[in-house]
C-alpha positions in Angstrom: -7.9 -15.2 2.7 -7.1 -11.5 2.2 -5.5 -10.8 -1.2 -2.6 -9.0 0.6 -1.6 -12.5 1.8 -2.0 -14.1 -1.6 0.6 -12.1 -3.6 2.8 -14.2 -5.9 6.4 -13.0 -6.1 8.2 -16.2 -6.6 7.5 -17.1 -10.3 10.4 -18.7 -12.1 11.3 -19.6 -15.7 10.5 -23.2 -14.8 6.9 -22.2 -14.1 6.7 -20.9 -17.7 8.5 -23.9 -19.2 6.5 -26.5 -17.2 3.2 -24.6 -17.8 2.4 -24.3 -14.1 -0.4 -22.0 -12.9 2.3 -19.4 -11.9 3.7 -19.6 -15.5 0.7 -17.9 -17.0 -0.7 -14.4 -16.2 -4.5 -14.6 -16.4 -7.8 -13.4 -15.0 -7.0 -14.8 -11.5 -3.8 -12.7 -11.4 -5.5 -9.6 -12.7 -8.3 -10.0 -10.1 -5.9 -10.6 -7.3 -3.7 -7.6 -8.1 -6.7 -5.3 -8.7 -8.3 -6.4 -5.4 -5.0 -5.9 -3.6 -4.7 -2.4 -5.1 -8.2 -1.5 -4.0 -7.5 -2.9 -0.5 -4.2 -1.0 -0.2 -5.7 2.2 -1.4 -8.4 1.9 1.2 -5.8 1.2 3.9 -3.9 4.3 2.9 -7.0 6.4 2.9 -8.0 5.2 6.4 -4.6 5.7 7.9 -5.2 9.4 8.8 -8.4 8.4 10.6 -6.6 5.7 12.6 -3.8 8.0 13.6 -6.1 10.9 14.4 -8.1 8.7 16.7 -4.9 7.3 18.3 -3.6 10.8 18.9 -6.9 11.9 20.3 -6.8 9.0 22.8 -3.5 10.4 24.0 -4.6 14.0 23.9 -2.4 14.9 20.9 -3.6 16.6 17.7 -2.0 14.4 15.0 -1.4 16.3 11.7 -2.2 14.5 8.4 0.7 16.4 6.7 3.1 14.0 8.4 2.0 11.2 6.0 3.7 12.7 3.0 0.8 11.9 0.7 -2.8 13.0 0.1 -5.2 10.2 1.0 -7.9 11.7 -1.3 -5.6 11.2 -4.3 -5.8 7.4 -3.7 -9.4 6.9 -4.9 -8.4 4.5 -7.6 -10.6 2.8 -10.2 -10.2 -1.0 -10.3 -11.7 -3.9 -12.1 -12.0 -7.1 -10.0 -14.3 -9.2 -12.3 -11.8 -10.2 -15.0 -13.1 -13.3 -16.8 -11.1 -16.2 -18.3 -11.4 -14.8 -21.8 -10.9 -11.1 -21.0 -7.7 -9.5 -22.3 -6.7 -6.1 -21.0 -6.5 -3.4 -23.7 -4.0 -0.5 -23.6 -6.4 1.6 -21.5 -6.9 -1.2 -18.9 -3.2 -1.9 -18.8 -2.4 1.8 -18.3 -4.9 2.0 -15.4 -3.7 -1.3 -13.9 -0.1 -0.3 -13.9 -0.9 3.4 -13.1 -2.7 2.3 -9.9 0.3 0.4 -8.8 2.6 3.3 -9.5 0.3 5.7 -7.6 0.4 3.5 -4.5 4.1 3.2 -4.7 4.5 6.9 -5.4 2.4 7.8 -2.3 4.8 5.9 0.0 8.0 6.4 -2.1 8.3 2.7 -2.9 10.7 2.1 -5.7 9.1 1.3 -9.1 12.4 1.1 -11.0 11.6 -2.4 -12.5 7.8 -2.0 -12.8 6.7 -3.0 -16.3 5.4 -0.1 -18.4 3.0 -2.3 -20.3 1.2 -5.7 -19.9 1.8 -7.0 -23.4 4.8 -9.3 -23.5 4.7 -9.4 -19.7 7.5 -11.8 -18.4 7.5 -13.8 -15.2 10.0 -11.4 -13.8 7.6 -8.4 -14.6 4.7 -10.3 -13.0 6.8 -10.8 -9.9 7.8 -7.1 -9.8 4.1 -6.0 -10.0 3.2 -8.1 -7.0 6.4 -7.3 -5.1 5.7 -3.6 -5.4 2.3 -4.2 -3.8 4.0 -6.3 -1.0 6.4 -3.4 -0.3 3.6 -0.9 -0.3 1.8 -3.0 2.4 5.0 -3.3 4.4 5.7 0.5 4.1 2.2 1.4 5.1 2.4 -0.9 8.2 5.8 0.6 9.1 4.4 4.1 8.7 1.5 3.4 11.0 3.8 1.9 13.6 6.3 4.8 13.3 3.6 7.4 13.8 2.0 5.6 16.7 5.4 5.4 18.3 6.0 9.1 17.7 2.6 9.9 19.3 3.4 7.6 22.3 6.8 9.3 22.8 5.2 12.7 22.5 2.6 11.9 25.1 5.3 10.6 27.5 7.5 13.6 27.0 4.8 16.0 28.0 4.9 14.8 31.6 8.7 15.1 31.7 8.5 18.6 30.3 6.2 19.7 33.1 3.3 20.2 30.8 0.9 18.3 33.1 1.8 20.8 35.9 1.4 24.1 34.0 0.0 26.8 36.3 1.3 25.3 39.5 3.2 27.6 41.9 6.8 26.6 42.4 8.0 27.2 45.9 
């Protein structure tokens, strides 16, 4: 299953109290989030390629500037081999949270409640981390759909504007 589908955003205080798997933030959480970050960054980097190809099929020159972010800036370093005994240091935590903030920033996804550190991470903070990634995924999907719809409407409007008949003599 894709890590995008495995995000956990429903931790509760009971999970912590009862010691359930969701009540602890460990290597599996770090690996899931880092894998998701890598996957989302790749999806955002490939979006211009997808939209350019879609536009070309319709005979329209799609412009990357419409995205509002620079795909090249989303080449993020991730670590996806966290072990059970690994503990993120301040540098790891900064990179980890910085990657999430970079993805959110690219698509203007709110990071208001994103934790600024991993030490003393609460269940609420863990939920916010993964919810930010969920919202990035949804925003990326909506952006692709919006741009494809715009391209479709542009292609349809050319015929109505007479573009297909340029150069014909009007009698």
